[in-house]
Backbone as XML, in Angstrom:
<?xml version="1.0"?>
<chain id="A" units="angstrom">
  <residue number="1" name="MET">
    <atom name="N" x="22.814" y="-36.632" z="21.176"/>
    <atom name="CA" x="23.289" y="-35.678" z="22.178"/>
    <atom name="C" x="24.358" y="-34.792" z="21.564"/>
  </residue>
  <residue number="2" name="SER">
    <atom name="N" x="24.286" y="-33.509" z="21.834"/>
    <atom name="CA" x="25.250" y="-32.558" z="21.283"/>
    <atom name="C" x="26.528" y="-32.546" z="22.115"/>
  </residue>
  <residue number="3" name="GLY">
    <atom name="N" x="27.556" y="-31.867" z="21.589"/>
    <atom name="CA" x="28.810" y="-31.745" z="22.300"/>
    <atom name="C" x="28.819" y="-30.569" z="23.266"/>
  </residue>
  <residue number="4" name="ARG">
    <atom name="N" x="27.648" y="-29.989" z="23.481"/>
    <atom name="CA" x="27.517" y="-28.818" z="24.347"/>
    <atom name="C" x="27.829" y="-29.174" z="25.798"/>
  </residue>
  <residue number="5" name="ARG">
    <atom name="N" x="28.492" y="-28.252" z="26.480"/>
    <atom name="CA" x="28.774" y="-28.441" z="27.912"/>
    <atom name="C" x="27.489" y="-28.238" z="28.708"/>
  </residue>
  <residue number="6" name="PRO">
    <atom name="N" x="27.327" y="-28.966" z="29.804"/>
    <atom name="CA" x="26.130" y="-28.774" z="30.638"/>
    <atom name="C" x="26.019" y="-27.330" z="31.124"/>
  </residue>
  <residue number="7" name="ASN">
    <atom name="N" x="24.787" y="-26.850" z="31.241"/>
    <atom name="CA" x="24.492" y="-25.527" z="31.782"/>
    <atom name="C" x="24.977" y="-24.372" z="30.910"/>
  </residue>
  <residue number="8" name="THR">
    <atom name="N" x="25.183" y="-24.635" z="29.624"/>
    <atom name="CA" x="25.556" y="-23.549" z="28.735"/>
    <atom name="C" x="24.348" y="-23.167" z="27.885"/>
  </residue>
  <residue number="9" name="THR">
    <atom name="N" x="24.398" y="-21.988" z="27.323"/>
    <atom name="CA" x="23.353" y="-21.527" z="26.422"/>
    <atom name="C" x="23.934" y="-21.568" z="25.018"/>
  </residue>
  <residue number="10" name="PRO">
    <atom name="N" x="23.336" y="-22.353" z="24.111"/>
    <atom name="CA" x="23.928" y="-22.521" z="22.777"/>
    <atom name="C" x="24.226" y="-21.213" z="22.058"/>
  </residue>
  <residue number="11" name="GLU">
    <atom name="N" x="23.373" y="-20.218" z="22.205"/>
    <atom name="CA" x="23.586" y="-18.937" z="21.528"/>
    <atom name="C" x="24.781" y="-18.170" z="22.088"/>
  </residue>
  <residue number="12" name="LEU">
    <atom name="N" x="25.147" y="-18.456" z="23.324"/>
    <atom name="CA" x="26.241" y="-17.718" z="23.959"/>
    <atom name="C" x="27.594" y="-18.400" z="23.793"/>
  </residue>
  <residue number="13" name="GLU">
    <atom name="N" x="27.594" y="-19.675" z="23.426"/>
    <atom name="CA" x="28.855" y="-20.405" z="23.306"/>
    <atom name="C" x="29.816" y="-19.799" z="22.284"/>
  </residue>
  <residue number="14" name="PRO">
    <atom name="N" x="29.372" y="-19.454" z="21.054"/>
    <atom name="CA" x="30.319" y="-18.861" z="20.094"/>
    <atom name="C" x="30.909" y="-17.541" z="20.590"/>
  </residue>
  <residue number="15" name="PHE">
    <atom name="N" x="30.092" y="-16.740" z="21.261"/>
    <atom name="CA" x="30.603" y="-15.483" z="21.810"/>
    <atom name="C" x="31.668" y="-15.756" z="22.869"/>
  </residue>
  <residue number="16" name="GLY">
    <atom name="N" x="31.392" y="-16.698" z="23.739"/>
    <atom name="CA" x="32.363" y="-17.052" z="24.776"/>
    <atom name="C" x="33.678" y="-17.543" z="24.199"/>
  </residue>
  <residue number="17" name="LEU">
    <atom name="N" x="33.596" y="-18.352" z="23.160"/>
    <atom name="CA" x="34.814" y="-18.833" z="22.502"/>
    <atom name="C" x="35.581" y="-17.681" z="21.866"/>
  </residue>
  <residue number="18" name="HIS">
    <atom name="N" x="34.852" y="-16.715" z="21.317"/>
    <atom name="CA" x="35.483" y="-15.525" z="20.738"/>
    <atom name="C" x="36.216" y="-14.718" z="21.816"/>
  </residue>
  <residue number="19" name="ILE">
    <atom name="N" x="35.570" y="-14.531" z="22.952"/>
    <atom name="CA" x="36.202" y="-13.789" z="24.054"/>
    <atom name="C" x="37.459" y="-14.504" z="24.520"/>
  </residue>
  <residue number="20" name="ARG">
    <atom name="N" x="37.371" y="-15.820" z="24.673"/>
    <atom name="CA" x="38.541" y="-16.599" z="25.087"/>
    <atom name="C" x="39.662" y="-16.449" z="24.061"/>
  </residue>
  <residue number="21" name="ALA">
    <atom name="N" x="39.338" y="-16.505" z="22.781"/>
    <atom name="CA" x="40.354" y="-16.371" z="21.734"/>
    <atom name="C" x="41.012" y="-14.989" z="21.774"/>
  </residue>
  <residue number="22" name="LEU">
    <atom name="N" x="40.220" y="-13.946" z="21.971"/>
    <atom name="CA" x="40.787" y="-12.596" z="22.096"/>
    <atom name="C" x="41.736" y="-12.512" z="23.286"/>
  </residue>
  <residue number="23" name="ARG">
    <atom name="N" x="41.306" y="-13.095" z="24.392"/>
    <atom name="CA" x="42.137" y="-13.061" z="25.612"/>
    <atom name="C" x="43.451" y="-13.802" z="25.389"/>
  </residue>
  <residue number="24" name="LYS">
    <atom name="N" x="43.362" y="-14.983" z="24.790"/>
    <atom name="CA" x="44.577" y="-15.779" z="24.573"/>
    <atom name="C" x="45.486" y="-15.128" z="23.542"/>
  </residue>
  <residue number="25" name="ALA">
    <atom name="N" x="44.895" y="-14.510" z="22.518"/>
    <atom name="CA" x="45.702" y="-13.813" z="21.513"/>
    <atom name="C" x="46.480" y="-12.659" z="22.134"/>
  </residue>
  <residue number="26" name="ALA">
    <atom name="N" x="45.906" y="-12.060" z="23.167"/>
    <atom name="CA" x="46.576" y="-10.970" z="23.876"/>
    <atom name="C" x="47.509" y="-11.500" z="24.966"/>
  </residue>
  <residue number="27" name="ASN">
    <atom name="N" x="47.564" y="-12.830" z="25.090"/>
    <atom name="CA" x="48.417" y="-13.487" z="26.089"/>
    <atom name="C" x="48.097" y="-13.009" z="27.508"/>
  </residue>
  <residue number="28" name="LEU">
    <atom name="N" x="46.792" y="-12.956" z="27.814"/>
    <atom name="CA" x="46.331" y="-12.502" z="29.126"/>
    <atom name="C" x="45.610" y="-13.625" z="29.844"/>
  </residue>
  <residue number="29" name="SER">
    <atom name="N" x="45.744" y="-13.645" z="31.147"/>
    <atom name="CA" x="44.998" y="-14.601" z="31.962"/>
    <atom name="C" x="43.600" y="-14.052" z="32.236"/>
  </residue>
  <residue number="30" name="GLN">
    <atom name="N" x="42.709" y="-14.931" z="32.652"/>
    <atom name="CA" x="41.379" y="-14.467" z="33.057"/>
    <atom name="C" x="41.506" y="-13.467" z="34.195"/>
  </residue>
  <residue number="31" name="GLU">
    <atom name="N" x="42.402" y="-13.728" z="35.102"/>
    <atom name="CA" x="42.609" y="-12.841" z="36.244"/>
    <atom name="C" x="43.004" y="-11.439" z="35.781"/>
  </residue>
  <residue number="32" name="GLU">
    <atom name="N" x="43.920" y="-11.355" z="34.824"/>
    <atom name="CA" x="44.368" y="-10.050" z="34.323"/>
    <atom name="C" x="43.234" y="-9.294" z="33.634"/>
  </residue>
  <residue number="33" name="VAL">
    <atom name="N" x="42.507" y="-9.987" z="32.771"/>
    <atom name="CA" x="41.407" y="-9.334" z="32.057"/>
    <atom name="C" x="40.331" y="-8.896" z="33.036"/>
  </residue>
  <residue number="34" name="ALA">
    <atom name="N" x="39.999" y="-9.757" z="33.974"/>
    <atom name="CA" x="38.973" y="-9.421" z="34.964"/>
    <atom name="C" x="39.381" y="-8.193" z="35.767"/>
  </residue>
  <residue number="35" name="HIS">
    <atom name="N" x="40.633" y="-8.126" z="36.158"/>
    <atom name="CA" x="41.122" y="-6.967" z="36.912"/>
    <atom name="C" x="40.996" y="-5.695" z="36.075"/>
  </residue>
  <residue number="36" name="ARG">
    <atom name="N" x="41.463" y="-5.756" z="34.829"/>
    <atom name="CA" x="41.392" y="-4.593" z="33.938"/>
    <atom name="C" x="39.946" y="-4.174" z="33.667"/>
  </residue>
  <residue number="37" name="ALA">
    <atom name="N" x="39.057" y="-5.180" z="33.585"/>
    <atom name="CA" x="37.654" y="-4.912" z="33.264"/>
    <atom name="C" x="36.816" y="-4.614" z="34.502"/>
  </residue>
  <residue number="38" name="GLU">
    <atom name="N" x="37.450" y="-4.665" z="35.657"/>
    <atom name="CA" x="36.753" y="-4.424" z="36.926"/>
    <atom name="C" x="35.541" y="-5.350" z="37.079"/>
  </residue>
  <residue number="39" name="MET">
    <atom name="N" x="35.801" y="-6.647" z="36.825"/>
    <atom name="CA" x="34.753" y="-7.652" z="37.009"/>
    <atom name="C" x="35.355" y="-8.861" z="37.712"/>
  </residue>
  <residue number="40" name="ASP">
    <atom name="N" x="34.496" y="-9.673" z="38.238"/>
    <atom name="CA" x="34.926" y="-10.880" z="38.926"/>
    <atom name="C" x="35.455" y="-11.893" z="37.911"/>
  </residue>
  <residue number="41" name="ARG">
    <atom name="N" x="36.536" y="-12.574" z="38.259"/>
    <atom name="CA" x="37.100" y="-13.578" z="37.366"/>
    <atom name="C" x="36.092" y="-14.687" z="37.074"/>
  </residue>
  <residue number="42" name="GLY">
    <atom name="N" x="35.299" y="-15.054" z="38.058"/>
    <atom name="CA" x="34.283" y="-16.081" z="37.867"/>
    <atom name="C" x="33.227" y="-15.669" z="36.857"/>
  </residue>
  <residue number="43" name="TYR">
    <atom name="N" x="32.894" y="-14.389" z="36.842"/>
    <atom name="CA" x="31.929" y="-13.873" z="35.867"/>
    <atom name="C" x="32.517" y="-13.970" z="34.466"/>
  </residue>
  <residue number="44" name="LEU">
    <atom name="N" x="33.790" y="-13.588" z="34.316"/>
    <atom name="CA" x="34.465" y="-13.695" z="33.031"/>
    <atom name="C" x="34.510" y="-15.154" z="32.574"/>
  </residue>
  <residue number="45" name="SER">
    <atom name="N" x="34.809" y="-16.044" z="33.477"/>
    <atom name="CA" x="34.817" y="-17.466" z="33.157"/>
    <atom name="C" x="33.443" y="-17.912" z="32.655"/>
  </residue>
  <residue number="46" name="GLY">
    <atom name="N" x="32.398" y="-17.436" z="33.304"/>
    <atom name="CA" x="31.041" y="-17.758" z="32.879"/>
    <atom name="C" x="30.738" y="-17.260" z="31.479"/>
  </residue>
  <residue number="47" name="ILE">
    <atom name="N" x="31.248" y="-16.083" z="31.134"/>
    <atom name="CA" x="31.071" y="-15.561" z="29.773"/>
    <atom name="C" x="31.782" y="-16.469" z="28.779"/>
  </residue>
  <residue number="48" name="GLU">
    <atom name="N" x="33.040" y="-16.790" z="29.082"/>
    <atom name="CA" x="33.827" y="-17.622" z="28.172"/>
    <atom name="C" x="33.225" y="-19.016" z="28.004"/>
  </residue>
  <residue number="49" name="ASN">
    <atom name="N" x="32.555" y="-19.498" z="29.010"/>
    <atom name="CA" x="31.967" y="-20.839" z="28.965"/>
    <atom name="C" x="30.523" y="-20.856" z="28.479"/>
  </residue>
  <residue number="50" name="GLY">
    <atom name="N" x="30.007" y="-19.712" z="28.045"/>
    <atom name="CA" x="28.653" y="-19.657" z="27.516"/>
    <atom name="C" x="27.571" y="-19.775" z="28.569"/>
  </residue>
  <residue number="51" name="LYS">
    <atom name="N" x="27.904" y="-19.454" z="29.808"/>
    <atom name="CA" x="26.946" y="-19.546" z="30.909"/>
    <atom name="C" x="26.393" y="-18.191" z="31.333"/>
  </residue>
  <residue number="52" name="ARG">
    <atom name="N" x="27.028" y="-17.114" z="30.892"/>
    <atom name="CA" x="26.619" y="-15.757" z="31.271"/>
    <atom name="C" x="26.284" y="-14.944" z="30.038"/>
  </residue>
  <residue number="53" name="ASN">
    <atom name="N" x="25.254" y="-14.121" z="30.162"/>
    <atom name="CA" x="24.834" y="-13.223" z="29.094"/>
    <atom name="C" x="25.120" y="-11.800" z="29.585"/>
  </residue>
  <residue number="54" name="PRO">
    <atom name="N" x="26.281" y="-11.249" z="29.207"/>
    <atom name="CA" x="26.687" y="-9.952" z="29.760"/>
    <atom name="C" x="25.831" y="-8.793" z="29.281"/>
  </residue>
  <residue number="55" name="THR">
    <atom name="N" x="25.669" y="-7.814" z="30.150"/>
    <atom name="CA" x="24.952" y="-6.582" z="29.821"/>
    <atom name="C" x="25.860" y="-5.686" z="28.982"/>
  </residue>
  <residue number="56" name="LEU">
    <atom name="N" x="25.297" y="-4.628" z="28.441"/>
    <atom name="CA" x="26.087" y="-3.669" z="27.684"/>
    <atom name="C" x="27.199" y="-3.084" z="28.555"/>
  </residue>
  <residue number="57" name="THR">
    <atom name="N" x="26.891" y="-2.787" z="29.788"/>
    <atom name="CA" x="27.897" y="-2.254" z="30.709"/>
    <atom name="C" x="29.055" y="-3.231" z="30.860"/>
  </residue>
  <residue number="58" name="GLN">
    <atom name="N" x="28.732" y="-4.520" z="31.021"/>
    <atom name="CA" x="29.779" y="-5.535" z="31.158"/>
    <atom name="C" x="30.575" y="-5.681" z="29.864"/>
  </residue>
  <residue number="59" name="LEU">
    <atom name="N" x="29.909" y="-5.568" z="28.715"/>
    <atom name="CA" x="30.616" y="-5.651" z="27.439"/>
    <atom name="C" x="31.596" y="-4.496" z="27.276"/>
  </residue>
  <residue number="60" name="LEU">
    <atom name="N" x="31.184" y="-3.300" z="27.674"/>
    <atom name="CA" x="32.084" y="-2.146" z="27.607"/>
    <atom name="C" x="33.300" y="-2.352" z="28.504"/>
  </residue>
  <residue number="61" name="LYS">
    <atom name="N" x="33.084" y="-2.878" z="29.694"/>
    <atom name="CA" x="34.193" y="-3.158" z="30.611"/>
    <atom name="C" x="35.108" y="-4.235" z="30.043"/>
  </residue>
  <residue number="62" name="LEU">
    <atom name="N" x="34.494" y="-5.253" z="29.449"/>
    <atom name="CA" x="35.276" y="-6.344" z="28.876"/>
    <atom name="C" x="36.124" y="-5.854" z="27.707"/>
  </residue>
  <residue number="63" name="ALA">
    <atom name="N" x="35.566" y="-5.003" z="26.868"/>
    <atom name="CA" x="36.339" y="-4.426" z="25.761"/>
    <atom name="C" x="37.538" y="-3.653" z="26.310"/>
  </residue>
  <residue number="64" name="LYS">
    <atom name="N" x="37.312" y="-2.910" z="27.374"/>
    <atom name="CA" x="38.408" y="-2.172" z="28.013"/>
    <atom name="C" x="39.470" y="-3.142" z="28.535"/>
  </residue>
  <residue number="65" name="GLY">
    <atom name="N" x="39.028" y="-4.195" z="29.185"/>
    <atom name="CA" x="39.960" y="-5.170" z="29.750"/>
    <atom name="C" x="40.772" y="-5.899" z="28.695"/>
  </residue>
  <residue number="66" name="LEU">
    <atom name="N" x="40.176" y="-6.122" z="27.536"/>
    <atom name="CA" x="40.871" y="-6.803" z="26.448"/>
    <atom name="C" x="41.590" y="-5.832" z="25.512"/>
  </residue>
  <residue number="67" name="GLU">
    <atom name="N" x="41.384" y="-4.533" z="25.753"/>
    <atom name="CA" x="41.977" y="-3.476" z="24.930"/>
    <atom name="C" x="41.575" y="-3.611" z="23.463"/>
  </residue>
  <residue number="68" name="VAL">
    <atom name="N" x="40.276" y="-3.825" z="23.248"/>
    <atom name="CA" x="39.696" y="-3.847" z="21.902"/>
    <atom name="C" x="38.498" y="-2.912" z="21.904"/>
  </residue>
  <residue number="69" name="ASN">
    <atom name="N" x="38.060" y="-2.500" z="20.715"/>
    <atom name="CA" x="36.861" y="-1.669" z="20.705"/>
    <atom name="C" x="35.628" y="-2.575" z="20.750"/>
  </residue>
  <residue number="70" name="LEU">
    <atom name="N" x="34.513" y="-2.004" z="21.105"/>
    <atom name="CA" x="33.287" y="-2.774" z="21.298"/>
    <atom name="C" x="32.876" y="-3.507" z="20.031"/>
  </residue>
  <residue number="71" name="VAL">
    <atom name="N" x="33.054" y="-2.878" z="18.877"/>
    <atom name="CA" x="32.684" y="-3.516" z="17.617"/>
    <atom name="C" x="33.473" y="-4.812" z="17.422"/>
  </residue>
  <residue number="72" name="ASP">
    <atom name="N" x="34.773" y="-4.783" z="17.675"/>
    <atom name="CA" x="35.587" y="-5.990" z="17.535"/>
    <atom name="C" x="35.208" y="-7.055" z="18.562"/>
  </residue>
  <residue number="73" name="LEU">
    <atom name="N" x="34.749" y="-6.616" z="19.705"/>
    <atom name="CA" x="34.344" y="-7.553" z="20.747"/>
    <atom name="C" x="33.100" y="-8.330" z="20.336"/>
  </residue>
  <residue number="74" name="ILE">
    <atom name="N" x="32.148" y="-7.643" z="19.732"/>
    <atom name="CA" x="30.878" y="-8.310" z="19.430"/>
    <atom name="C" x="30.766" y="-8.781" z="17.984"/>
  </residue>
  <residue number="75" name="ASN">
    <atom name="N" x="31.730" y="-8.448" z="17.147"/>
    <atom name="CA" x="31.696" y="-8.877" z="15.751"/>
    <atom name="C" x="32.519" y="-10.149" z="15.608"/>
  </residue>
  <residue number="76" name="TYR">
    <atom name="N" x="31.865" y="-11.270" z="15.854"/>
    <atom name="CA" x="32.583" y="-12.550" z="15.820"/>
    <atom name="C" x="32.034" y="-13.520" z="14.790"/>
  </residue>
  <residue number="77" name="GLY">
    <atom name="N" x="31.176" y="-13.049" z="13.891"/>
    <atom name="CA" x="30.665" y="-13.897" z="12.822"/>
    <atom name="C" x="29.610" y="-14.868" z="13.300"/>
  </residue>
  <residue number="78" name="GLU">
    <atom name="N" x="29.348" y="-15.824" z="12.451"/>
    <atom name="CA" x="28.301" y="-16.793" z="12.764"/>
    <atom name="C" x="28.886" y="-18.083" z="13.253"/>
  </residue>
</chain>
């Protein structure tokens, strides 16, 4: 059995961890980022937990909320 959390998508977990790291590095709460990104906090939580696969529109909003450019948002390595 893997260490994966239930109901997560393995391909999305590294991205979610990257988003969480960016948020924490900026010393922002999920609530603050969600407000800035004009998205629901629960949706952001789902992204961070590897449960949501955001659309391009959501990624653009998330980059705005985290105050990073889109390339830095999606360039998280392997």
